[in-house]
C-alpha positions in Angstrom: -0.5 2.5 16.9 2.9 1.2 18.1 4.0 0.4 14.5 2.9 3.8 13.2 4.6 5.6 16.0 7.9 3.7 15.4 7.6 4.5 11.7 7.6 8.2 12.5 10.2 8.2 15.3 12.8 5.7 14.1 15.1 7.1 11.4 15.7 3.6 9.9 12.0 3.0 9.6 10.8 6.5 8.4 11.9 6.1 4.8 9.6 3.1 4.5 6.6 4.8 6.1 4.5 4.9 2.9 4.7 1.1 2.5 3.2 0.8 5.9 0.4 3.2 5.2 -0.3 1.7 1.8 -0.3 -1.9 3.0 -2.7 -1.1 5.8 -5.2 0.7 3.5 -5.0 -2.0 0.9 -5.7 -4.7 3.5 -8.5 -2.6 5.0 -10.1 -1.0 1.9 -13.1 0.6 3.4 -16.4 1.4 1.6 -17.3 2.4 -1.8 -17.6 6.2 -1.2 -15.5 8.5 -3.4 -12.8 9.0 -0.8 -12.4 5.3 0.0 -12.2 4.4 -3.7 -9.6 7.1 -4.3 -7.6 6.1 -1.2 -7.6 2.4 -2.2 -6.7 3.2 -5.8 -3.7 5.4 -5.0 -2.5 3.0 -2.3 -2.7 0.1 -4.7 -0.7 2.1 -7.3 2.1 3.2 -5.0 2.3 -0.1 -3.1 2.6 -1.9 -6.5 5.4 0.4 -7.5 7.2 -0.1 -4.2 7.0 -3.9 -4.1 7.1 -4.7 -7.8 9.3 -1.9 -9.2 11.4 -1.2 -6.2 10.3 2.5 -6.3 11.5 4.7 -3.4 8.8 4.8 -0.7 9.9 8.3 0.2 8.3 9.5 -3.0 4.9 8.2 -1.8 3.4 11.6 -0.8 4.5 13.3 -4.0 3.2 10.4 -6.1 -0.2 10.4 -4.2 -0.6 14.1 -5.0 0.0 13.5 -8.7 -2.3 10.5 -8.8 -5.2 12.3 -6.9 -4.9 15.2 -9.3 -5.8 12.9 -12.2 -8.8 11.2 -10.5 -11.0 8.9 -12.5 -10.8 6.0 -10.2 -13.6 3.4 -10.0 -14.4 0.7 -7.5 -12.6 -2.5 -8.2 -15.0 -5.5 -8.3 -14.9 -8.2 -7.2 -13.0 -7.3 -4.1 -10.9 -9.9 -2.4 -12.9 -11.4 0.5 -12.1 -10.3 4.0 -10.9 -13.9 4.6 -8.4 -13.5 1.7 -7.2 -10.1 2.9 -6.8 -11.1 6.5 -5.2 -14.5 5.9 -2.1 -12.6 4.9 0.5 -11.0 7.1 -0.6 -7.9 9.0 0.7 -5.0 11.0 0.9 -7.3 14.0 3.6 -9.4 12.1 5.7 -6.4 11.3 5.6 -4.8 14.8 7.6 -7.7 16.1 10.6 -6.9 14.0 13.8 -7.0 16.0 15.8 -4.5 14.0 15.8 -2.3 11.0 16.7 -5.1 8.5 14.0 -7.5 9.8 11.5 -4.6 9.8 12.4 -3.8 6.1 12.0 -7.5 5.2 8.7 -8.0 7.0 7.2 -4.7 5.8 8.0 -5.5 2.2 6.7 -9.0 2.6 3.4 -7.7 4.1 3.1 -5.2 1.2 3.7 -7.8 -1.4 1.1 -10.2 0.2 -1.7 -7.7 0.4 -0.9 -6.4 -3.1 -1.1 -10.0 -4.4 -4.6 -10.3 -2.8 -5.7 -7.7 -5.5 -3.9 -9.5 -8.4 -7.1 -9.7 -10.4 -7.0 -5.9 -10.7 -3.3 -5.4 -11.3 -3.8 -4.6 -15.0 -6.3 -1.8 -14.1 -3.9 -0.5 -11.4 -1.0 -0.5 -14.0 -3.3 1.4 -16.4 -4.0 4.0 -13.7 -0.3 4.3 -13.0 0.5 4.9 -16.7 -2.3 7.5 -17.0 -1.7 9.4 -13.8 2.1 9.6 -14.0 2.6 10.2 -17.8 
């Protein structure tokens, strides 16, 4: 909660808020119900765009709306194991950031690590990006 609160309050952290949200949901994907599949799918898409393409995280909410409108997401199998997902950095690593620059560095590293845990599905995620944003 401390990390989330700081993301809302601190003007230097607020522009990166969507990376925080996406990294958390990608690391904690939830179940296979429609909402969980949709949330994981859009978070994987925008997180990939932020860490691989250097897209602006402030566009996250607008991108999510466009992506949700297209739908058609399916569960990604096989999922990374809990061990794989949780052997990466986590919110606990980012909350310790001493300043804005360290926060940015740690947050982007966390996002990249949890995105990489889903590397077997990157082609599918890229296809979804192309379909939903074209």
